[in-house]
N, C-alpha and C positions, 0 to 999 in steps of 0.2 A: 273215455276213464271208465270202464266195467264198474270199478266199483263206488264209484256215484250215479252209476246207473242201477243199479241192484238196490241200495241204501235207496234211494227213489222208488223202485217197485215195493221196498218191502213196507217201506212210513212214508210214502208219500201221500195226499191225499187226494181225489180229482171231484171240484168240484163248478156249478155251475158257471158258463159265460170265462170258459177256458180256464182259468184259477186251478192250480200247482200249488199247496199247499206242503211246506217245506221247514214247517217251524218249528221243527222236534231234534230238528236235529242242523239247520243249516243259517237260519234265518232268523231264527226267533230264541230256541235254543240251540246251546251255540255244541254240537257234537270239539271233541281241539283238538281227540287226536286224527277225525277226518281234515280238518282245517289243514293241517300241519301236509296231509297226504295232497289235496287238490294244489298247495302254497310249492310246495314240492315240484307237483307235476305242473305247474304253469311255468317255475321256475325254468326247469328243464325245455320247453319250449320257447322260454324267451331270456336264458343266458347269454346266448350269445347278443342282443342288440345291444350294451350302454345301457340298458335299469340307471336313472337316478335318480327318478321320483318316481310314488305309486298313486294313482288319483283314483279315489274311486265319491258317491255321493255319500251322504246320512244314507238312511243308516244302516239301512239290510245289508250293507257291502265292506261297510268296515269292520269285522268281523276277521274276511277273506282277507280280505288288503293288508289291513298289521301283519297274519302275518305268511305271505306273500313278504309286506315290507320285510321281516324277520329273516327271510330265508336268503330273500335279496341283500340285506342288506344298507337300506338305503331307504330315508325318511319315505312314512307315508302321511297322505294329506285327503281330504275330501272336503265336497264345497258342499259348502250348509247349505238346505234349506228353509230356512228362516237369518236374517238382520239378527245381528247379538251386541248388544254397548260393548263385549272385549273386539270388536271389528271395527279397525279404528281405519281413516285413511284410505286410500284409492283398491276398490277390489275388481274382482273381474266378475262376471253377472251372465244368464241365459238364459231363459224361459225352459222350462221342463215342463212334460204331461202327463201322470202321473198316470196310469196303466190301471195296475190297481188302484188306486184312490181319487181316479177320477178327479182329477182336479188342478190345474197346475199350481207350479214354486216357479218360483228367482231362486235360481244359485247364487248362491254365489260364495265366492275364493278369494282371499288377503292376496295381493299382490306379492306382500315379501316374501312369498312361500312359489309362487312360478316366477321363471324368469325366464330366458331367449336359451342360455346355459343349459336348459334338462331335457334329461329325453326320457319320455315317461311316457308310463307302463298304463291303462286301462284294468282293473282289476269291479267287477259291479258281481252279482250275485246270481241273476235273471237278466233271459235278455226276450224280449220279448219284439215289440209296434220300434224300440231305439231310440224312444226319447231319452233316452236320461245318459247312450254312452254318446248318442250327436251332445248334446245340452254338455257333456263333459271334452267333446272334442272341440266350438266350437270356445269354452274357457283359452286349451290349450295353443289355440290358433288364439286368442286376441293376449295372449304372453310372450307367442314371437317362441315357442316349445315344442321340441322333436316328436312325433307319434311313434313309438314303436311300435306297440299293437292293442290291440283290450282281449283282454282275457277274462272269460264266463263260464261261469258252473256249469246252470244248467238255461240255454237256450230251447224257444218254444220253435224250432225247425217251422211248425205253419202258420208261422208270424212275419209279416216280412221284414222288421231288425236285425236279421241275418245277414240272408241275399242282398241286399241293397245297402250294408254295411260295405260287404265283400266284392259287389257291382263299384266302391268306389277305388279298391284296391288298401285297404284300410288288412293291415294284418290281424284276424279277428280268429282267436283258438276258442274254442265252448268242448268244453267239458264234460256235457249231457245232451243233447243232441235229442230234443221228446219231438216225434217225430206227428204221432196222436196220439192222442190220449180224449176216454169217453168217464163225462160224470155219476149216468147208468149203469154201469158196466164195474171203474176203477182199474180200468185194462188202459197202461204206460206200452206205450212202442216207443226205440230208441233207432234214430239212423244210424246208418253203420258208420264210423267212422275212419278213418286212415291212421 
């Protein structure tokens, strides 16, 4: 998605340790117009898959996921990183190691919101090593739901997550795939996509 690539080049900040900050428009401060265009692109890519639920993980994927759910006309659910008092009853759970935060989370989702009748599109803002997506896929598997695919705004193509998911036959669509980035110069290059 050229629009997203251009925005990343203009406003993204490359930090040491393969960190790409896009918090001025994607996952801290949100550009609603950009979210709408991202959601419409995900709809174009997955509209023929019979999606009944959009699933993400808190917190950064929520803005993209809720706009995508609005475009699809289906509910959005998200896995929480912490048990709360208002989640009662049975839950699905999985462990996720956060690349950015450097810690492991036990993510949870109430069983009342996901079941075998659901056809799920997973949406997230970033894909690096694939831990968050793999945790969500484990929850979908526990629920006996059908995975339609995964939509990611920004994939770090130089890290293994995307290639590993594709090698398993998962329909993964990333709107911008960063091929390389340099913290010293701020240069960002993208993988060509069809």
